[in-house]
PyMOL CGO cylinders between C-alpha atoms (Angstrom):
from pymol import cmd
from pymol.cgo import CYLINDER

trace = [
    CYLINDER, -28.85, -18.75, 25.68, -26.40, -18.55, 28.59, 0.3, 1, 1, 1, 1, 1, 1,
    CYLINDER, -26.40, -18.55, 28.59, -25.16, -15.09, 29.44, 0.3, 1, 1, 1, 1, 1, 1,
    CYLINDER, -25.16, -15.09, 29.44, -21.49, -15.92, 28.82, 0.3, 1, 1, 1, 1, 1, 1,
    CYLINDER, -21.49, -15.92, 28.82, -22.25, -17.27, 25.36, 0.3, 1, 1, 1, 1, 1, 1,
    CYLINDER, -22.25, -17.27, 25.36, -24.24, -14.14, 24.55, 0.3, 1, 1, 1, 1, 1, 1,
    CYLINDER, -24.24, -14.14, 24.55, -21.32, -11.85, 25.39, 0.3, 1, 1, 1, 1, 1, 1,
    CYLINDER, -21.32, -11.85, 25.39, -18.88, -14.11, 23.53, 0.3, 1, 1, 1, 1, 1, 1,
    CYLINDER, -18.88, -14.11, 23.53, -21.03, -13.93, 20.39, 0.3, 1, 1, 1, 1, 1, 1,
    CYLINDER, -21.03, -13.93, 20.39, -21.52, -10.20, 20.86, 0.3, 1, 1, 1, 1, 1, 1,
    CYLINDER, -21.52, -10.20, 20.86, -17.75, -9.71, 20.84, 0.3, 1, 1, 1, 1, 1, 1,
    CYLINDER, -17.75, -9.71, 20.84, -17.44, -11.76, 17.65, 0.3, 1, 1, 1, 1, 1, 1,
    CYLINDER, -17.44, -11.76, 17.65, -20.02, -9.61, 15.91, 0.3, 1, 1, 1, 1, 1, 1,
    CYLINDER, -20.02, -9.61, 15.91, -18.05, -6.49, 16.78, 0.3, 1, 1, 1, 1, 1, 1,
    CYLINDER, -18.05, -6.49, 16.78, -14.87, -8.11, 15.41, 0.3, 1, 1, 1, 1, 1, 1,
    CYLINDER, -14.87, -8.11, 15.41, -16.55, -9.02, 12.12, 0.3, 1, 1, 1, 1, 1, 1,
    CYLINDER, -16.55, -9.02, 12.12, -18.00, -5.53, 11.76, 0.3, 1, 1, 1, 1, 1, 1,
    CYLINDER, -18.00, -5.53, 11.76, -14.61, -4.00, 12.53, 0.3, 1, 1, 1, 1, 1, 1,
    CYLINDER, -14.61, -4.00, 12.53, -12.99, -6.13, 9.82, 0.3, 1, 1, 1, 1, 1, 1,
    CYLINDER, -12.99, -6.13, 9.82, -15.59, -5.03, 7.29, 0.3, 1, 1, 1, 1, 1, 1,
    CYLINDER, -15.59, -5.03, 7.29, -15.21, -1.39, 8.31, 0.3, 1, 1, 1, 1, 1, 1,
    CYLINDER, -15.21, -1.39, 8.31, -11.43, -1.65, 8.05, 0.3, 1, 1, 1, 1, 1, 1,
    CYLINDER, -11.43, -1.65, 8.05, -11.73, -2.87, 4.45, 0.3, 1, 1, 1, 1, 1, 1,
    CYLINDER, -11.73, -2.87, 4.45, -14.12, -0.05, 3.57, 0.3, 1, 1, 1, 1, 1, 1,
    CYLINDER, -14.12, -0.05, 3.57, -11.88, 2.47, 5.29, 0.3, 1, 1, 1, 1, 1, 1,
    CYLINDER, -11.88, 2.47, 5.29, -8.89, 1.39, 3.28, 0.3, 1, 1, 1, 1, 1, 1,
    CYLINDER, -8.89, 1.39, 3.28, -10.72, 1.84, 0.01, 0.3, 1, 1, 1, 1, 1, 1,
    CYLINDER, -10.72, 1.84, 0.01, -12.64, 5.03, 0.72, 0.3, 1, 1, 1, 1, 1, 1,
    CYLINDER, -12.64, 5.03, 0.72, -10.30, 7.05, 2.88, 0.3, 1, 1, 1, 1, 1, 1,
    CYLINDER, -10.30, 7.05, 2.88, -7.09, 6.17, 1.10, 0.3, 1, 1, 1, 1, 1, 1,
    CYLINDER, -7.09, 6.17, 1.10, -8.08, 8.56, -1.64, 0.3, 1, 1, 1, 1, 1, 1,
    CYLINDER, -8.08, 8.56, -1.64, -9.72, 11.26, 0.50, 0.3, 1, 1, 1, 1, 1, 1,
    CYLINDER, -9.72, 11.26, 0.50, -8.43, 11.53, 4.07, 0.3, 1, 1, 1, 1, 1, 1,
    CYLINDER, -8.43, 11.53, 4.07, -5.30, 12.90, 5.61, 0.3, 1, 1, 1, 1, 1, 1,
    CYLINDER, -5.30, 12.90, 5.61, -2.88, 10.07, 6.44, 0.3, 1, 1, 1, 1, 1, 1,
    CYLINDER, -2.88, 10.07, 6.44, -2.92, 10.80, 10.21, 0.3, 1, 1, 1, 1, 1, 1,
    CYLINDER, -2.92, 10.80, 10.21, -6.73, 10.64, 10.40, 0.3, 1, 1, 1, 1, 1, 1,
    CYLINDER, -6.73, 10.64, 10.40, -6.78, 7.35, 8.55, 0.3, 1, 1, 1, 1, 1, 1,
    CYLINDER, -6.78, 7.35, 8.55, -4.13, 5.85, 10.83, 0.3, 1, 1, 1, 1, 1, 1,
    CYLINDER, -4.13, 5.85, 10.83, -6.06, 6.76, 13.99, 0.3, 1, 1, 1, 1, 1, 1,
    CYLINDER, -6.06, 6.76, 13.99, -9.29, 5.14, 12.80, 0.3, 1, 1, 1, 1, 1, 1,
    CYLINDER, -9.29, 5.14, 12.80, -7.45, 2.15, 11.40, 0.3, 1, 1, 1, 1, 1, 1,
    CYLINDER, -7.45, 2.15, 11.40, -5.72, 1.59, 14.77, 0.3, 1, 1, 1, 1, 1, 1,
    CYLINDER, -5.72, 1.59, 14.77, -9.08, 1.70, 16.55, 0.3, 1, 1, 1, 1, 1, 1,
    CYLINDER, -9.08, 1.70, 16.55, -10.60, -0.90, 14.23, 0.3, 1, 1, 1, 1, 1, 1,
    CYLINDER, -10.60, -0.90, 14.23, -7.53, -3.12, 14.44, 0.3, 1, 1, 1, 1, 1, 1,
    CYLINDER, -7.53, -3.12, 14.44, -7.81, -3.04, 18.23, 0.3, 1, 1, 1, 1, 1, 1,
    CYLINDER, -7.81, -3.04, 18.23, -11.44, -4.14, 18.00, 0.3, 1, 1, 1, 1, 1, 1,
    CYLINDER, -11.44, -4.14, 18.00, -10.54, -7.05, 15.74, 0.3, 1, 1, 1, 1, 1, 1,
    CYLINDER, -10.54, -7.05, 15.74, -8.04, -8.30, 18.31, 0.3, 1, 1, 1, 1, 1, 1,
    CYLINDER, -8.04, -8.30, 18.31, -5.93, -11.40, 17.97, 0.3, 1, 1, 1, 1, 1, 1,
    CYLINDER, -5.93, -11.40, 17.97, -7.60, -13.96, 15.76, 0.3, 1, 1, 1, 1, 1, 1,
    CYLINDER, -7.60, -13.96, 15.76, -5.27, -16.90, 16.32, 0.3, 1, 1, 1, 1, 1, 1,
    CYLINDER, -5.27, -16.90, 16.32, -1.94, -17.59, 17.93, 0.3, 1, 1, 1, 1, 1, 1,
    CYLINDER, -1.94, -17.59, 17.93, 0.28, -20.19, 16.31, 0.3, 1, 1, 1, 1, 1, 1,
    CYLINDER, 0.28, -20.19, 16.31, 3.03, -21.84, 18.32, 0.3, 1, 1, 1, 1, 1, 1,
    CYLINDER, 3.03, -21.84, 18.32, 6.05, -23.34, 16.58, 0.3, 1, 1, 1, 1, 1, 1,
    CYLINDER, 6.05, -23.34, 16.58, 6.72, -25.91, 19.30, 0.3, 1, 1, 1, 1, 1, 1,
    CYLINDER, 6.72, -25.91, 19.30, 4.52, -28.74, 20.52, 0.3, 1, 1, 1, 1, 1, 1,
    CYLINDER, 4.52, -28.74, 20.52, 3.33, -28.35, 24.11, 0.3, 1, 1, 1, 1, 1, 1,
    CYLINDER, 3.33, -28.35, 24.11, 4.06, -31.86, 25.35, 0.3, 1, 1, 1, 1, 1, 1,
    CYLINDER, 4.06, -31.86, 25.35, 2.88, -31.17, 28.91, 0.3, 1, 1, 1, 1, 1, 1,
    CYLINDER, 2.88, -31.17, 28.91, -0.44, -29.81, 27.68, 0.3, 1, 1, 1, 1, 1, 1,
    CYLINDER, -0.44, -29.81, 27.68, -0.87, -32.77, 25.34, 0.3, 1, 1, 1, 1, 1, 1,
    CYLINDER, -0.87, -32.77, 25.34, -0.20, -35.19, 28.19, 0.3, 1, 1, 1, 1, 1, 1,
    CYLINDER, -0.20, -35.19, 28.19, -2.76, -33.40, 30.41, 0.3, 1, 1, 1, 1, 1, 1,
    CYLINDER, -2.76, -33.40, 30.41, -5.37, -33.71, 27.63, 0.3, 1, 1, 1, 1, 1, 1,
    CYLINDER, -5.37, -33.71, 27.63, -4.65, -37.43, 27.32, 0.3, 1, 1, 1, 1, 1, 1,
    CYLINDER, -4.65, -37.43, 27.32, -5.06, -37.87, 31.08, 0.3, 1, 1, 1, 1, 1, 1,
    CYLINDER, -5.06, -37.87, 31.08, -8.40, -36.05, 30.99, 0.3, 1, 1, 1, 1, 1, 1,
    CYLINDER, -8.40, -36.05, 30.99, -9.58, -38.32, 28.20, 0.3, 1, 1, 1, 1, 1, 1,
    CYLINDER, -9.58, -38.32, 28.20, -8.91, -41.38, 30.35, 0.3, 1, 1, 1, 1, 1, 1,
]
cmd.load_cgo(trace, "trace")
């Protein structure tokens, strides 16, 4: 496995684990923890998850044309 792919997959594993932990945190700590403690840990997990997808409202015509040129 190439080194770049390894680190890419490693980052994805951390994101998935952070999502799972965030769900568990919401359920468990909502009833037990002080609100400020919960917010700190939640912010940390949200940062690990990162941006999943970015959706653009407009069509990138220049980018589309470059892709067509690459295709031949």
